C-alpha positions, 0 to 999 in steps of 0.5 A: 411571531413563533420563532423561524427554526435555523439550521445548526452549523457544527463544526465538527465535520467542517473545517475551512481553510481558504474558503473550501470545505474539506471532506471527513469522508474522503479523507481531507486532512491537510498537512499544514505544519510546515516543519513536518513538511519540510521533513517529508520532502528532505526524506524523499531525497529530491534531484533537480531533475525529478520527476515527482508524484504527488498524490493527495496534494490538498491545498497544495502546501508540499506542491508549491514546495516540491515544485521549488525543487523538481524538474515537474510535480504530477499532482493526483487529486480526486476533488477538483475543488482542491485541484483548482486550489492548487492550480490557484496558487501556482498559477501567473509563477514560474512553477505553473508549466512544471504542475500537472494535475490529474483529476480522479481516483488514483486507483483507479489511474494509470500512473505516469512515469516518475522517479519519486512519489510522495503522498499524503493519502486518505488512509482508507486506500493505503493498502491498495495504493501500497501494491499499486505503487509497488507493481508499477513499471518502470521503477522508481527510486523511492516513496515517502507516504504519510499513513494511519500509525498502525498501518505504518507500524505494520509495514515495518512489523518482523517475523514474530511482532505482534503486528506481523501479517500478510502486509508486512510481508509482502510491503518487505518482499518488494521493497524496502521499508524505513519508519522515518518520521511520527506526526501528530493529529494537530499537524493537521486540518481539521485533525484526524482521529488517529496519529500517523507515521511517515513511511519510506519505500524503496522498491527493490530492482530487480524484484524477486525472480517470482510470480507475486500472484502465486506468492499472495496467494500462498501467504493469504492461506497461511496468514489467515490463522497466522498462529495456527501450524501450516498444517491446521491452515491447509486443511480448511475445506476452502482451501483445499478445494481451490488447490485441487482445482488448480492442480487438476488443471496443472496436471491437464496442462502437462498430460499428467494423468490423476490416479482415481484415488488422489486426496489433496489433502494428503499430497499437501500434508506429504509435502509440509511433512517432507520439507518440515514446514508442517509444525512451522506458523506464519507468525515466525516465518520469514521471506526466505521461510515462504519462499522455499515453501512456494518453490516446494509447492509449486514443483509438486503442482500445487499452485496458488493463482 
């Protein structure tokens, strides 16, 4: 009798804990080391009156410890199976009434009020989540977040550093950022392919008195070619077309007549030259440099949003 072919079960992409199959494509890497969990909670400096937002609770290893220390935990989980595991862990305990579960994509959900955020995020949503968090109102006290190590290093990079980028300066504009802990891949189940780090964010309150969309539009142009001079960065046709369109809208609103021989390229070159920005490069410019540049541009009717 011929042998019946059986499907080989690979545990490379399928790991189980408490009967739950983890999905790598959703970034499900459960933090299993209790010492690391305790370290993250310590960095959050929780108070018993706090509402804590946890993103990506997994099977609840951190959730149950948070519940012991705060007034309420709001846990946001994309996977209903994992949300059910968290619910099971607190069912019938005094903590049951302190837990609120939100099942869904945190990027598409309205964030509730919270004092502190703790998250072991799927790494693929790191950047959009950081800015969703930092633009959230009302202000929260701090966030302690797990990231891929290189991403964490970008968050804290300073002008002149190899990893200094638009992410660095945008984050540091809105928050104080500190690298607080390195976490090896073996602290997770299943282990990710990369090393991780924990970052603590404290929003700047009040925030800088600028339009963030304007600011981000400017630094996006500058950091697209961060090793080039600003003069070179502002010479690309797509940049010139966008800024000329914005300038003409500005003039129309302000009832300013645009000369027939107007050149947005010449205007930009003059602003950069007159304010000594022409030879500067984004990779070495700090927040104050960009704030000054944005003010100079805006005062001449140049807008980025």
